[in-house]
Backbone as ProteinMPNN parsed JSONL, in Angstrom:
{"seq_chain_A": "MATAPNNDLKDGPNSGRRDFLYVAAGAVGAVGVAGVAWPLINQLNPDASVLALATIEFDVGAIAEGQSVTITWRGLPVFVRHRTAAEIEEARAVPLSDLKDPATDEERTKPGHEQYLIMIANCTHLGCVPVGDSGDYDGWFCPCHGSHYDTAGRIRRGPAPTNLVLPPYEFISDTVVQIG", "coords_chain_A": {"N_chain_A": [[-37.629, 99.037, -54.791], [-35.566, 96.539, -55.414], [-34.621, 93.544, -53.882], [-31.553, 91.995, -52.81], [-30.672, 88.475, -53.846], [-30.984, 85.969, -51.221], [-28.018, 84.446, -50.384], [-27.558, 82.584, -48.196], [-28.351, 80.174, -47.862], [-27.294, 77.786, -46.724], [-27.292, 78.337, -44.2], [-29.674, 77.913, -43.28], [-33.036, 76.856, -41.834], [-32.735, 74.057, -41.786], [-30.145, 73.555, -41.69], [-28.443, 72.343, -39.323], [-29.627, 69.769, -39.209], [-28.896, 68.843, -41.591], [-26.04, 68.832, -41.325], [-25.79, 66.997, -39.401], [-26.589, 64.48, -40.594], [-24.604, 64.317, -42.625], [-22.469, 63.843, -41.129], [-23.246, 61.289, -39.539], [-23.632, 59.735, -41.937], [-20.971, 59.44, -42.665], [-19.734, 58.231, -40.383], [-21.231, 55.872, -40.37], [-20.497, 54.864, -42.753], [-17.524, 54.628, -42.26], [-17.43, 52.766, -40.246], [-18.474, 50.455, -41.66], [-16.658, 50.031, -43.569], [-14.3, 49.429, -41.72], [-15.417, 47.166, -40.744], [-15.43, 45.435, -42.883], [-12.588, 45.337, -43.709], [-11.468, 44.319, -41.151], [-11.477, 41.388, -41.034], [-9.963, 40.606, -43.443], [-7.537, 41.807, -42.7], [-6.835, 40.516, -40.383], [-6.835, 37.71, -41.03], [-4.149, 37.507, -41.888], [-2.555, 36.993, -39.676], [-0.672, 34.805, -37.833], [-1.599, 31.31, -37.325], [-2.871, 29.407, -34.477], [-1.315, 27.113, -34.432], [1.231, 27.749, -35.491], [1.906, 29.814, -33.525], [2.094, 28.329, -31.202], [4.403, 26.908, -31.548], [6.367, 28.915, -31.346], [8.384, 29.16, -29.518], [10.548, 26.52, -28.61], [11.556, 23.955, -26.147], [14.338, 22.056, -25.657], [15.817, 18.853, -24.418], [19.119, 18.332, -24.562], [20.872, 16.589, -23.527], [20.23, 13.908, -23.889], [21.274, 13.291, -26.201], [23.968, 11.425, -27.668], [27.451, 11.708, -27.734], [28.663, 12.631, -30.855], [26.507, 12.043, -32.311], [23.567, 13.315, -34.096], [20.499, 14.805, -33.994], [17.183, 15.635, -35.324], [15.095, 18.078, -35.233], [11.661, 19.851, -34.938], [11.021, 23.192, -35.52], [9.009, 25.812, -35.604], [7.739, 24.777, -37.943], [10.207, 24.083, -39.371], [12.899, 22.257, -40.199], [15.452, 21.183, -37.751], [18.831, 20.914, -37.138], [20.4, 19.266, -34.338], [23.417, 18.957, -32.861], [25.631, 16.883, -31.317], [28.886, 17.31, -30.948], [32.001, 15.853, -31.398], [34.981, 15.988, -29.797], [37.174, 16.013, -31.735], [35.842, 16.919, -33.941], [35.141, 19.429, -33.271], [37.828, 20.462, -32.989], [38.706, 20.173, -35.664], [37.023, 21.932, -36.872], [37.701, 24.478, -35.929], [40.197, 24.723, -36.732], [40.415, 25.398, -39.403], [41.292, 27.941, -41.571], [40.053, 31.129, -41.78], [40.154, 32.477, -44.232], [39.646, 30.185, -46.127], [37.109, 29.979, -46.268], [33.709, 30.472, -47.754], [31.726, 32.045, -46.622], [32.849, 33.418, -44.166], [33.102, 32.615, -40.676], [34.002, 31.97, -37.487], [34.26, 29.046, -35.469], [33.481, 29.341, -32.874], [31.851, 31.552, -33.053], [29.717, 30.257, -34.133], [28.646, 28.719, -31.96], [27.547, 28.545, -28.557], [29.142, 29.911, -25.538], [30.671, 27.731, -23.247], [29.11, 25.693, -24.34], [30.036, 24.454, -26.506], [30.286, 22.035, -27.651], [27.704, 21.495, -28.781], [25.808, 21.935, -31.605], [23.707, 23.879, -33.283], [21.479, 24.27, -35.784], [19.416, 25.64, -38.442], [17.979, 23.347, -40.628], [18.092, 23.694, -43.533], [19.322, 23.803, -46.662], [21.288, 26.689, -47.827], [21.227, 27.233, -50.35], [18.819, 26.39, -52.25], [17.008, 25.559, -50.255], [16.975, 22.596, -49.726], [17.041, 19.701, -47.527], [20.007, 18.939, -46.159], [22.138, 15.989, -45.771], [23.459, 14.372, -43.115], [26.903, 13.866, -41.508], [28.242, 13.423, -43.917], [29.691, 14.164, -46.839], [32.562, 16.26, -48.283], [33.748, 17.126, -46.04], [32.92, 16.207, -43.772], [30.794, 17.129, -42.656], [27.843, 18.109, -43.434], [26.049, 17.306, -46.453], [24.435, 18.312, -49.321], [22.496, 16.836, -51.472], [21.142, 17.616, -53.459], [22.096, 19.746, -55.118], [24.684, 19.628, -54.486], [26.175, 21.08, -52.275], [28.575, 21.383, -49.864], [29.093, 21.236, -46.469], [30.992, 21.898, -43.273], [31.973, 20.625, -40.229], [31.135, 22.704, -38.57], [28.804, 23.702, -39.787], [29.485, 25.438, -41.79], [29.639, 26.684, -45.015], [31.538, 25.206, -47.425], [31.87, 24.17, -50.12], [30.469, 24.241, -53.3], [27.123, 25.414, -54.685], [25.797, 26.852, -52.668], [25.276, 29.925, -50.996], [25.66, 30.895, -48.361], [26.331, 30.13, -44.86], [24.934, 27.48, -42.969], [21.813, 28.296, -41.383], [21.771, 29.68, -38.141], [19.506, 29.245, -35.54], [17.641, 31.46, -33.212], [18.464, 30.827, -30.18], [19.092, 29.748, -26.704], [20.662, 28.494, -23.833], [18.994, 27.184, -21.06], [19.47, 25.77, -19.01], [21.884, 23.223, -18.025], [21.645, 21.391, -19.704], [19.206, 21.823, -21.111], [17.888, 23.342, -23.778], [16.472, 26.27, -25.058], [14.776, 27.153, -28.1], [14.016, 29.635, -30.171]], "CA_chain_A": [[-36.182, 98.709, -54.775], [-35.26, 95.038, -55.645], [-33.738, 93.004, -52.791], [-30.738, 90.996, -53.444], [-31.011, 87.173, -53.287], [-30.231, 85.493, -50.252], [-27.209, 83.271, -50.659], [-27.224, 82.183, -47.03], [-29.336, 79.004, -47.715], [-26.745, 77.008, -45.881], [-27.647, 78.799, -42.69], [-31.36, 77.918, -43.109], [-33.627, 76.181, -40.685], [-32.536, 72.717, -41.765], [-28.644, 73.142, -41.706], [-28.02, 71.562, -38.42], [-30.067, 68.459, -39.729], [-27.928, 68.293, -42.733], [-24.631, 68.455, -40.813], [-25.861, 65.553, -38.584], [-26.657, 63.42, -41.585], [-23.449, 64.16, -43.101], [-21.629, 63.281, -39.953], [-23.766, 60.042, -39.341], [-23.388, 58.899, -43.008], [-19.539, 59.217, -42.642], [-19.555, 57.202, -39.267], [-21.824, 54.488, -40.744], [-19.542, 54.325, -43.812], [-16.358, 54.235, -41.662], [-17.669, 51.321, -39.431], [-18.697, 49.447, -42.547], [-15.083, 49.83, -43.98], [-13.613, 48.696, -40.901], [-15.986, 45.804, -40.522], [-14.954, 44.559, -44.132], [-11.167, 45.337, -43.664], [-10.808, 43.472, -40.19], [-11.206, 40.166, -41.361], [-9.072, 40.614, -44.219], [-6.075, 41.929, -42.094], [-6.703, 39.613, -39.225], [-6.432, 36.624, -41.768], [-2.787, 37.721, -42.157], [-2.057, 36.664, -38.525], [-0.338, 33.342, -37.924], [-2.524, 30.587, -36.753], [-2.496, 28.959, -33.382], [-0.398, 25.936, -34.321], [2.485, 28.278, -35.525], [2.218, 30.51, -32.263], [2.351, 27.398, -30.31], [5.805, 26.398, -31.658], [7.224, 30.012, -31.449], [9.566, 28.676, -28.873], [10.453, 25.062, -28.072], [12.703, 23.646, -25.31], [14.776, 20.571, -25.864], [16.86, 18.321, -23.612], [20.232, 17.868, -25.312], [21.356, 15.579, -22.553], [19.892, 12.478, -24.26], [22.079, 12.9, -27.455], [25.151, 10.948, -27.41], [28.678, 12.507, -28.391], [28.816, 12.257, -32.434], [25.141, 11.964, -32.736], [22.727, 14.369, -34.563], [18.885, 14.622, -34.251], [16.44, 16.79, -36.097], [13.661, 18.451, -34.296], [10.794, 20.735, -35.725], [10.898, 24.497, -34.812], [8.195, 26.743, -36.711], [7.717, 24.206, -39.318], [11.391, 24.03, -39.962], [13.824, 21.029, -39.444], [16.555, 22.001, -37.012], [19.749, 19.995, -36.544], [20.988, 19.475, -33.171], [24.604, 17.869, -33.153], [26.665, 16.761, -30.113], [29.898, 17.245, -31.573], [33.161, 15.346, -30.602], [36.128, 16.973, -29.636], [37.85, 15.808, -32.913], [35.178, 17.735, -34.735], [35.557, 20.89, -32.677], [39.251, 20.871, -33.255], [38.657, 20.247, -36.998], [36.308, 23.145, -37.267], [38.523, 25.551, -35.276], [41.644, 24.714, -37.295], [40.083, 25.912, -40.588], [41.551, 29.157, -41.768], [38.673, 32.038, -42.406], [40.304, 32.652, -45.807], [39.307, 29.011, -46.862], [35.548, 29.777, -46.167], [32.974, 31.224, -48.802], [31.056, 32.86, -45.671], [33.772, 33.439, -43.012], [32.699, 32.716, -39.485], [34.542, 31.037, -36.635], [33.506, 27.934, -34.638], [33.01, 30.09, -31.684], [30.726, 32.383, -33.441], [28.472, 29.324, -34.45], [28.088, 28.056, -30.929], [27.258, 29.299, -27.241], [30.289, 29.662, -24.782], [30.408, 26.878, -22.539], [28.32, 24.438, -24.815], [30.719, 24.472, -27.731], [29.867, 20.755, -28.216], [26.302, 21.388, -29.272], [25.802, 22.817, -32.759], [22.282, 23.892, -33.299], [21.277, 24.839, -36.962], [18.148, 25.306, -39.215], [18.388, 22.132, -41.637], [17.791, 23.885, -44.747], [20.395, 24.434, -47.553], [21.085, 28.023, -48.162], [20.928, 27.478, -51.87], [17.486, 25.966, -52.522], [16.174, 25.317, -49.068], [16.89, 21.178, -49.51], [17.596, 19.369, -46.292], [21.174, 18.037, -46.143], [22.516, 14.893, -45.104], [24.492, 14.582, -42.139], [27.869, 12.92, -41.478], [28.821, 13.139, -45.268], [30.235, 15.452, -47.757], [34.004, 16.259, -48.428], [34.345, 17.986, -44.839], [32.665, 15.332, -42.714], [29.718, 17.695, -42.052], [26.468, 17.785, -44.099], [26.163, 17.408, -47.773], [23.06, 18.613, -49.973], [22.608, 15.812, -52.468], [20.335, 18.155, -54.693], [22.918, 20.501, -56.137], [26.154, 19.377, -54.183], [26.836, 21.972, -51.353], [29.378, 20.736, -48.802], [29.183, 22.044, -45.019], [31.919, 21.213, -42.546], [31.443, 20.271, -38.912], [30.452, 23.737, -37.898], [27.713, 24.199, -40.819], [29.924, 26.401, -42.696], [29.636, 26.329, -46.381], [32.918, 24.996, -47.978], [31.986, 24.019, -51.462], [29.037, 24.285, -53.928], [26.392, 26.658, -54.87], [25.086, 27.47, -51.407], [25.992, 31.275, -50.718], [25.94, 31.013, -46.911], [26.442, 28.946, -44.112], [23.468, 27.055, -42.269], [21.451, 29.417, -40.531], [21.642, 29.49, -36.722], [18.268, 29.733, -35.089], [18.09, 32.138, -31.839], [18.56, 29.952, -28.916], [19.896, 30.048, -25.466], [20.687, 27.327, -22.864], [18.286, 27.514, -19.671], [20.025, 24.701, -17.828], [23.353, 22.554, -18.521], [21.125, 20.46, -20.977], [18.139, 22.104, -21.8], [18.053, 24.619, -24.763], [15.299, 27.03, -25.712], [14.841, 27.722, -29.42], [12.961, 30.864, -30.46]], "C_chain_A": [[-36.339, 97.114, -54.674], [-34.279, 94.68, -54.437], [-32.76, 92.073, -53.596], [-31.066, 89.585, -52.953], [-30.207, 86.815, -52.057], [-29.361, 84.275, -50.318], [-26.899, 82.391, -49.44], [-28.168, 80.957, -46.652], [-28.718, 77.791, -46.753], [-27.014, 77.046, -44.459], [-29.017, 78.745, -42.29], [-31.954, 77.074, -41.844], [-33.026, 74.872, -40.66], [-30.862, 72.388, -41.918], [-28.034, 72.289, -40.669], [-28.376, 70.203, -38.526], [-29.132, 67.998, -40.72], [-26.523, 67.981, -42.341], [-24.813, 67.238, -40.239], [-25.942, 64.628, -39.553], [-25.514, 63.108, -42.273], [-22.527, 63.287, -42.151], [-21.907, 61.737, -39.824], [-23.605, 59.203, -40.647], [-21.89, 58.392, -43.032], [-19.241, 58.188, -41.751], [-19.815, 55.989, -39.788], [-20.799, 53.848, -41.907], [-18.087, 53.952, -43.147], [-16.406, 52.773, -40.93], [-17.729, 50.07, -40.516], [-17.317, 49.228, -43.247], [-14.335, 49.147, -43.038], [-14.226, 47.346, -40.652], [-15.646, 44.945, -41.764], [-13.365, 44.369, -43.812], [-10.765, 44.328, -42.416], [-10.494, 42.178, -40.351], [-10.09, 39.963, -42.35], [-7.616, 40.869, -43.652], [-5.755, 40.931, -40.983], [-6.392, 38.017, -39.711], [-4.882, 36.228, -42.009], [-1.807, 36.996, -40.9], [-1.698, 35.093, -38.397], [-1.304, 32.597, -36.951], [-2.041, 29.965, -35.498], [-1.413, 28.0, -33.225], [1.195, 26.599, -34.538], [2.924, 28.977, -34.012], [2.679, 29.541, -31.151], [3.878, 26.783, -30.341], [6.708, 27.5, -31.741], [8.496, 29.743, -30.788], [9.241, 27.108, -28.443], [11.724, 24.817, -27.076], [13.027, 22.133, -25.625], [15.909, 20.121, -25.156], [17.963, 17.79, -24.64], [21.01, 16.916, -24.692], [21.174, 14.139, -23.141], [20.668, 12.278, -25.601], [23.441, 12.472, -27.134], [26.141, 11.734, -28.369], [28.762, 11.864, -29.904], [27.525, 11.799, -32.967], [24.478, 13.183, -33.16], [21.071, 13.799, -34.495], [18.356, 15.721, -34.908], [15.082, 16.902, -35.327], [13.012, 19.383, -35.178], [10.641, 21.74, -34.876], [10.112, 25.219, -35.893], [7.894, 26.046, -37.865], [8.963, 23.934, -39.88], [12.114, 22.932, -39.446], [14.933, 21.86, -38.886], [17.47, 20.712, -36.557], [20.308, 20.345, -35.23], [22.141, 18.439, -33.135], [25.42, 17.938, -31.834], [27.953, 16.395, -30.689], [31.049, 16.356, -30.781], [34.22, 16.327, -30.357], [36.91, 17.002, -30.96], [37.104, 16.789, -34.006], [35.075, 19.096, -34.568], [36.832, 21.278, -33.012], [39.148, 20.948, -34.758], [38.049, 21.653, -37.353], [37.077, 24.308, -36.929], [39.964, 25.694, -36.049], [41.609, 25.205, -38.908], [40.26, 27.361, -40.741], [40.359, 29.968, -42.359], [38.802, 32.21, -43.853], [39.832, 31.454, -46.62], [37.648, 28.994, -46.985], [34.868, 30.904, -47.086], [32.389, 32.576, -47.633], [31.871, 32.703, -44.394], [32.993, 33.717, -41.571], [33.403, 31.668, -38.607], [33.662, 30.09, -35.803], [32.832, 28.557, -33.483], [31.924, 31.085, -31.994], [29.488, 31.629, -33.742], [27.99, 28.72, -33.187], [28.139, 28.96, -29.638], [28.485, 28.827, -26.418], [29.793, 28.685, -23.715], [29.604, 25.707, -23.0], [28.7, 24.565, -26.278], [30.29, 22.988, -28.299], [28.551, 20.568, -28.922], [26.569, 22.322, -30.47], [24.378, 22.663, -33.337], [22.001, 24.817, -34.69], [19.992, 24.726, -37.751], [18.654, 24.326, -40.294], [17.815, 22.366, -43.052], [19.048, 24.605, -45.439], [20.317, 25.846, -47.913], [20.789, 28.28, -49.659], [19.544, 27.496, -52.355], [16.78, 25.513, -51.4], [15.97, 23.429, -48.795], [17.244, 21.001, -48.118], [18.747, 18.407, -46.583], [21.427, 16.905, -45.397], [23.577, 14.957, -44.219], [25.567, 13.509, -42.109], [28.302, 12.604, -42.827], [29.256, 14.524, -45.867], [31.926, 15.392, -47.664], [34.593, 16.6, -47.08], [33.642, 17.199, -43.538], [31.387, 16.049, -41.94], [28.332, 17.228, -42.496], [26.701, 18.249, -45.718], [24.649, 17.479, -48.459], [23.205, 17.831, -51.193], [22.05, 16.722, -53.915], [21.336, 18.855, -55.516], [24.399, 20.546, -55.506], [26.839, 20.478, -53.322], [27.433, 21.182, -50.213], [29.606, 21.62, -47.655], [30.059, 21.219, -44.4], [31.086, 21.078, -41.259], [30.863, 21.5, -38.041], [29.345, 24.481, -38.819], [27.998, 25.057, -41.582], [29.856, 25.904, -44.113], [31.178, 26.271, -46.901], [32.99, 24.625, -49.623], [30.521, 23.693, -51.83], [28.209, 25.495, -54.053], [25.764, 27.362, -53.765], [25.861, 28.747, -51.28], [26.352, 31.457, -49.442], [26.088, 29.989, -46.136], [24.916, 28.621, -43.697], [23.149, 28.111, -41.301], [21.377, 29.022, -39.098], [20.336, 30.239, -36.168], [18.439, 30.669, -33.718], [17.895, 31.057, -30.885], [19.479, 30.161, -27.882], [19.53, 28.482, -24.65], [20.09, 27.899, -21.629], [18.73, 26.765, -18.731], [21.482, 24.161, -18.788], [22.76, 21.949, -19.786], [19.902, 20.759, -21.547], [18.316, 23.526, -22.561], [16.665, 25.175, -25.155], [15.519, 27.52, -27.112], [13.874, 28.591, -29.673], [12.973, 31.905, -29.556]], "O_chain_A": [[-37.151, 96.565, -53.931], [-33.335, 95.391, -54.093], [-32.997, 91.533, -54.676], [-31.628, 89.41, -51.871], [-29.061, 87.207, -51.837], [-29.877, 83.158, -50.309], [-26.056, 81.503, -49.57], [-28.641, 80.735, -45.538], [-29.435, 76.998, -46.144], [-26.989, 76.094, -43.679], [-29.513, 79.297, -41.307], [-31.2, 76.705, -40.945], [-32.748, 74.441, -39.541], [-30.392, 71.283, -42.187], [-27.142, 71.515, -41.018], [-27.615, 69.371, -38.033], [-28.632, 66.873, -40.683], [-25.876, 67.073, -42.862], [-24.018, 66.345, -40.534], [-25.163, 63.703, -39.32], [-25.249, 61.946, -42.58], [-21.985, 62.225, -42.458], [-20.976, 60.945, -39.968], [-23.444, 57.992, -40.502], [-21.573, 57.241, -43.33], [-18.554, 57.248, -42.149], [-18.985, 55.081, -39.786], [-20.411, 52.681, -41.961], [-17.536, 52.934, -43.567], [-15.573, 51.875, -41.053], [-17.196, 48.975, -40.334], [-16.977, 48.06, -43.435], [-13.657, 48.212, -43.463], [-13.475, 46.42, -40.349], [-15.592, 43.725, -41.608], [-12.945, 43.221, -43.673], [-9.821, 43.559, -42.596], [-9.429, 41.724, -39.933], [-9.253, 39.108, -42.059], [-6.646, 40.239, -44.072], [-4.609, 40.578, -40.707], [-5.831, 37.212, -38.968], [-4.435, 35.104, -42.241], [-0.665, 36.567, -41.064], [-2.457, 34.244, -38.864], [-1.751, 33.139, -35.941], [-0.82, 29.94, -35.347], [-0.69, 27.943, -32.23], [2.18, 26.149, -33.953], [3.997, 28.756, -33.449], [3.509, 29.872, -30.304], [4.433, 26.28, -29.363], [7.836, 27.252, -32.167], [9.571, 30.015, -31.324], [8.175, 26.608, -28.085], [12.774, 25.44, -27.232], [12.207, 21.233, -25.8], [16.94, 20.793, -25.171], [17.69, 16.907, -25.453], [21.885, 16.382, -25.374], [21.985, 13.264, -22.84], [20.703, 11.148, -26.089], [24.079, 13.15, -26.328], [25.837, 12.258, -29.441], [28.921, 10.652, -30.049], [27.486, 11.193, -34.038], [24.829, 14.197, -32.557], [20.614, 12.711, -34.846], [19.038, 16.734, -35.064], [14.285, 16.041, -34.954], [13.643, 19.779, -36.158], [10.25, 21.571, -33.721], [10.554, 25.22, -37.042], [7.769, 26.722, -38.886], [8.891, 23.487, -41.025], [11.97, 22.641, -38.259], [15.311, 22.937, -39.346], [17.083, 19.769, -35.866], [20.659, 21.494, -34.959], [21.926, 17.244, -33.338], [25.81, 19.012, -31.376], [28.159, 15.206, -30.933], [30.936, 16.207, -29.564], [34.159, 17.47, -30.811], [37.319, 18.114, -31.292], [37.776, 17.372, -34.857], [34.94, 19.885, -35.503], [37.001, 22.451, -33.343], [39.604, 22.012, -35.177], [38.651, 22.413, -38.112], [37.077, 25.203, -37.774], [40.697, 26.676, -35.931], [42.646, 25.365, -39.551], [39.483, 28.091, -40.125], [39.737, 29.53, -43.327], [37.849, 32.131, -44.628], [39.607, 31.666, -47.811], [37.025, 28.17, -47.654], [35.34, 32.037, -47.182], [32.606, 33.776, -47.806], [31.526, 31.838, -43.59], [32.395, 34.766, -41.329], [33.387, 30.501, -38.999], [32.496, 30.355, -35.51], [31.672, 28.266, -33.191], [31.126, 31.387, -31.106], [28.375, 32.147, -33.659], [26.892, 28.168, -33.256], [28.735, 30.037, -29.678], [28.887, 27.665, -26.479], [28.637, 28.768, -23.302], [29.384, 24.782, -22.219], [27.859, 24.752, -27.158], [29.96, 22.919, -29.483], [28.337, 19.559, -29.594], [27.347, 23.274, -30.424], [23.926, 21.605, -33.775], [22.293, 26.013, -34.662], [19.457, 23.618, -37.709], [19.749, 24.545, -40.812], [17.198, 21.502, -43.675], [19.639, 25.604, -45.029], [19.226, 26.239, -48.328], [20.241, 29.288, -50.107], [19.088, 28.529, -52.846], [15.72, 24.968, -51.708], [15.163, 22.944, -48.002], [17.703, 21.948, -47.479], [18.585, 17.311, -47.12], [20.891, 16.841, -44.291], [24.596, 15.575, -44.528], [25.33, 12.392, -42.568], [28.768, 11.474, -42.976], [29.143, 15.655, -45.395], [32.478, 14.513, -47.002], [35.797, 16.42, -46.897], [33.847, 17.607, -42.395], [31.001, 15.663, -40.837], [27.766, 16.221, -42.07], [27.328, 19.231, -46.116], [23.778, 16.694, -48.084], [24.083, 18.189, -51.979], [22.429, 16.55, -55.073], [21.402, 18.505, -56.695], [25.226, 21.36, -55.919], [27.994, 20.798, -53.601], [26.735, 20.337, -49.653], [30.244, 22.664, -47.795], [30.122, 20.026, -44.697], [29.884, 21.32, -41.158], [30.236, 21.325, -36.996], [29.037, 25.659, -38.634], [27.098, 25.63, -42.196], [30.023, 24.704, -44.33], [31.923, 27.241, -46.77], [34.021, 24.779, -50.278], [29.653, 23.154, -51.144], [28.59, 26.549, -53.543], [25.219, 28.447, -53.966], [27.08, 28.688, -51.446], [27.343, 32.158, -49.234], [25.992, 28.868, -46.635], [23.934, 29.3, -43.998], [23.953, 28.694, -40.574], [20.867, 27.923, -38.88], [20.107, 31.444, -36.272], [19.523, 30.532, -33.152], [16.869, 30.395, -31.044], [20.567, 30.697, -28.092], [18.597, 27.69, -24.784], [20.537, 28.937, -21.14], [18.427, 27.031, -17.567], [21.925, 24.591, -19.853], [23.381, 22.02, -20.847], [19.474, 20.037, -22.448], [18.767, 24.56, -22.067], [15.801, 24.4, -25.567], [16.451, 28.302, -27.299], [12.74, 28.243, -29.345], [12.212, 32.861, -29.706]]}, "name": "protein", "num_of_chains": 1, "seq": "MATAPNNDLKDGPNSGRRDFLYVAAGAVGAVGVAGVAWPLINQLNPDASVLALATIEFDVGAIAEGQSVTITWRGLPVFVRHRTAAEIEEARAVPLSDLKDPATDEERTKPGHEQYLIMIANCTHLGCVPVGDSGDYDGWFCPCHGSHYDTAGRIRRGPAPTNLVLPPYEFISDTVVQIG"}
């Protein structure tokens, strides 16, 4: 009588060794892929100079009324303006229906510190840096394409679609502001 062939070779004497080799080869391959992928992913992280500027503190007490200064935060220029009472009243008197991007003056400043206006100094059209104390509304004017901003940094005329951007900031004392 003929015997049937044994199809259970996978359960033979070397099956444990073969399973170990499969697992070991897979583990070595996974470690190799991770070793190659880690530097590629890690290079996407910001460098130390950017992390160092994540937040900055600035003393606005040294800015005279009616004066603006430009500081740098995260590689971006930031306007800090100590507005006069007349500039604040002028900004508050504008009807929201006259604005392309409606926002009240109160929404663009911090309560108790309305005299200080802090904005990223890039035109919202193409990123140029507007010129202060100029334009049709005595605020900022972008000479590249003709955008006019008022004394609250709101777009009033020109191709810019939105107001000058407000960075995240808070006053940590009466005269020190933390941006970021």
